[in-house]
C-alpha positions as CSV (number, residue, x, y, z in Angstrom):
1,M,75.5,57.6,79.1
2,D,77.1,59.6,82.0
3,D,77.3,57.5,85.2
4,D,75.6,60.2,87.3
5,V,72.3,59.8,85.4
6,I,69.6,58.3,87.5
7,L,66.7,58.6,85.0
8,S,66.6,59.0,81.2
9,V,63.4,58.8,79.2
10,V,62.3,59.5,75.7
11,V,59.8,62.3,75.4
12,G,58.4,64.3,72.5
13,S,56.6,62.9,69.5
14,R,57.7,59.3,70.0
15,A,56.4,59.2,73.6
16,Y,53.3,61.0,72.5
17,E,52.7,58.6,69.7
18,L,52.7,61.5,67.3
19,D,55.9,60.6,65.5
20,T,56.3,60.7,61.8
21,G,59.0,59.4,59.5
22,D,61.2,62.5,60.2
23,S,60.7,62.7,63.9
24,D,63.8,63.2,66.2
25,T,64.3,61.2,69.3
26,D,64.0,63.6,72.2
27,R,65.5,62.5,75.5
28,R,65.2,64.1,79.0
29,G,67.0,63.0,82.1
30,V,67.9,63.6,85.7
31,F,71.5,63.5,87.0
32,V,72.9,63.8,90.5
33,A,75.9,66.1,91.2
34,P,78.3,64.9,93.9
35,T,77.2,66.2,97.3
36,S,80.7,67.6,98.0
37,A,80.4,69.8,94.9
38,F,77.8,71.9,96.8
39,W,80.4,72.8,99.5
40,R,82.2,75.1,97.0
41,L,81.4,78.7,96.1
42,D,80.8,77.7,92.5
43,K,77.8,75.4,92.6
44,P,77.2,72.5,90.1
45,A,75.3,73.1,86.9
46,T,71.5,72.8,87.3
47,H,71.2,71.3,83.8
48,R,73.2,70.2,80.7
49,D,72.8,69.3,77.1
50,G,73.9,66.0,75.5
51,P,75.8,63.8,75.2
52,L,73.3,62.5,72.6
53,P,71.5,64.8,70.1
54,E,68.2,66.2,71.4
55,Q,69.1,65.3,75.0
56,F,68.7,67.5,78.0
57,S,69.1,66.7,81.7
58,W,68.4,68.5,85.0
59,E,70.3,68.1,88.2
60,V,68.0,66.3,90.6
61,E,67.3,69.3,92.9
62,R,66.4,71.5,89.9
63,F,64.2,68.8,88.5
64,C,62.3,68.4,91.8
65,G,61.8,72.2,92.0
66,L,60.3,72.3,88.6
67,A,58.1,69.3,89.2
68,L,56.8,70.9,92.4
69,D,55.8,73.9,90.3
70,A,53.9,71.6,88.0
71,N,56.2,72.3,85.0
72,P,54.5,70.3,82.2
73,T,57.6,69.1,80.5
74,V,59.2,67.9,83.8
75,L,56.0,66.1,84.9
76,E,55.6,64.3,81.7
77,C,59.2,62.9,82.1
78,L,57.9,61.1,85.2
79,W,55.1,59.4,83.2
80,S,56.9,58.7,79.9
81,P,56.5,55.0,79.1
82,L,59.9,55.0,77.2
83,V,62.4,54.6,80.0
84,E,66.0,54.1,78.8
85,V,68.0,54.4,82.0
86,I,66.7,54.0,85.6
87,T,68.7,53.4,88.7
88,P,67.4,52.6,92.2
89,A,67.3,56.4,92.9
90,G,65.6,57.0,89.6
91,Q,63.0,54.4,90.5
92,R,62.4,56.1,93.8
93,L,61.9,59.4,92.0
94,R,59.4,57.8,89.6
95,D,57.6,56.2,92.5
96,L,57.4,59.6,94.2
97,R,55.7,61.3,91.2
98,G,52.3,61.7,92.8
99,A,53.9,63.8,95.6
100,F,54.7,66.5,93.0
101,L,51.1,67.0,91.9
102,S,48.9,69.9,93.0
103,Q,46.3,72.3,91.7
104,R,49.2,74.4,90.4
105,A,48.8,72.3,87.3
106,H,45.7,74.5,86.4
107,R,48.0,77.5,86.1
108,S,51.1,75.9,84.6
109,F,49.4,73.9,81.8
110,A,47.1,76.8,80.8
111,G,50.0,79.2,81.0
112,Y,52.3,77.2,78.8
113,A,49.6,76.7,76.2
114,E,48.8,80.5,76.3
115,S,52.4,81.4,75.7
116,Q,52.5,79.0,72.7
117,L,49.4,80.6,71.3
118,R,51.0,84.1,71.6
119,R,53.9,82.9,69.5
120,L,51.7,81.6,66.7
121,D,51.4,83.9,63.6
122,P,47.9,83.5,62.0
123,E,49.4,84.7,58.7
124,R,52.1,82.0,58.7
125,P,51.1,79.4,61.4
126,N,53.7,77.0,62.7
127,W,51.3,74.1,62.6
128,K,53.6,71.8,64.6
129,Q,53.6,74.3,67.4
130,A,49.9,74.6,67.2
131,M,49.5,70.8,67.5
132,H,51.7,70.7,70.6
133,M,49.7,73.5,72.1
134,L,46.6,71.4,71.8
135,R,48.4,68.3,73.0
136,L,49.5,70.3,76.1
137,L,45.9,71.2,76.9
138,L,44.7,67.6,76.4
139,S,47.5,66.4,78.7
140,G,46.7,69.0,81.4
141,L,43.0,68.3,81.3
142,H,43.6,64.5,81.8
143,L,46.0,65.3,84.7
144,L,43.3,67.3,86.5
145,R,40.7,64.7,85.9
146,H,42.7,61.5,86.5
147,G,45.8,62.5,88.5
148,E,48.3,61.9,85.8
149,P,49.3,63.7,82.6
150,L,48.2,62.2,79.3
151,V,51.4,61.2,77.5
152,S,50.2,58.9,74.8
153,M,48.0,60.8,72.3
154,A,47.0,57.7,70.4
155,E,43.3,58.5,70.9
156,H,43.8,62.0,69.4
157,R,46.6,61.1,67.0
158,E,44.8,61.6,63.6
159,R,43.1,64.9,64.6
160,L,46.4,66.3,66.0
161,L,48.4,65.2,63.0
162,A,45.8,66.8,60.8
163,V,46.6,70.1,62.6
164,R,50.3,69.5,62.1
165,R,49.8,69.0,58.4
166,G,47.9,72.2,58.1
167,E,44.7,70.4,57.1
168,V,42.7,72.2,59.9
169,S,41.8,75.9,59.4
170,W,43.1,78.5,61.8
171,D,39.6,79.2,63.0
172,A,38.8,75.5,63.6
173,M,42.1,75.1,65.5
174,L,41.3,78.1,67.7
175,A,37.9,76.8,68.4
176,W,39.3,73.5,69.6
177,R,41.8,75.3,71.7
178,A,39.1,77.6,73.2
179,A,37.0,74.5,74.1
180,L,39.9,72.8,75.8
181,S,40.9,75.9,77.6
182,A,37.4,76.4,78.9
183,E,37.3,72.8,80.1
184,L,40.6,73.2,81.8
185,A,39.6,76.4,83.6
186,G,36.3,74.9,84.8
187,E,37.6,71.5,85.9
188,P,37.8,71.2,89.7
189,G,39.9,68.2,89.3
190,V,41.2,65.5,91.7
191,L,44.6,67.0,92.6
192,P,45.5,68.2,96.1
193,E,45.8,71.9,96.8
194,W,49.5,71.6,97.5
195,P,52.3,69.1,96.6
196,D,53.9,66.9,99.3
197,R,57.1,68.9,99.7
198,G,58.0,66.8,102.8
199,R,58.2,63.6,100.9
200,V,60.1,65.2,98.1
201,E,62.6,66.7,100.5
202,D,63.1,63.4,102.2
203,F,63.9,61.9,98.8
204,L,66.4,64.6,98.0
205,V,68.2,64.4,101.3
206,G,68.5,60.7,100.8
207,V,70.0,61.2,97.4
208,R,72.5,63.7,98.8
209,Q,73.5,61.3,101.6
210,E,74.1,58.6,99.1
211,N,76.4,60.8,97.1
212,L,78.6,61.9,100.0
213,P,82.4,61.2,99.5
214,G,83.0,57.5,100.1
215,C,79.3,56.5,100.1
216,R,78.9,55.6,96.4
217,P,79.7,52.0,95.5
């Protein structure tokens, strides 16, 4: 693991408790570029792949920006129960996760699910993609009602895996999707109107100060 990583978690099927015998281990993480690298004309990368298979990481500023926009994938990283690497800065980021939440989640979760639906071909459905579309709606609905995304799908596992196996008809899958979408659209929710950008910015400034030349242990 690279020494600039402050948080690395397992996401995907294993975190959702939807894994099967052939499931990959998907990892997502957050790294911090040296503060001095931002003084140059060529800025540090905002993300990177690897080094492990199925691993992707964001630079901390990019991660915070996506989380403030209620990006479902990024938010779920902050609630994954499968944490493999966490530093003090990573712990502060996890502790801050409520500051990223806002009513933007209505739009983002519904929008991501809609985009997945548009990519599905009713003649040759990608049932795994259909399952994850439904999972995303379930997670978003839980977020609006309870203030945190639903990562573990243990309660819905058998029904979702039946979709993945193609044991649910196209029409039945669409009916479930329509019911979840209607609930999501009509749910007033418990989330604040806006995220707490001030707290997030304070965190980010602190991380940058810790990563000035000569400041890292």
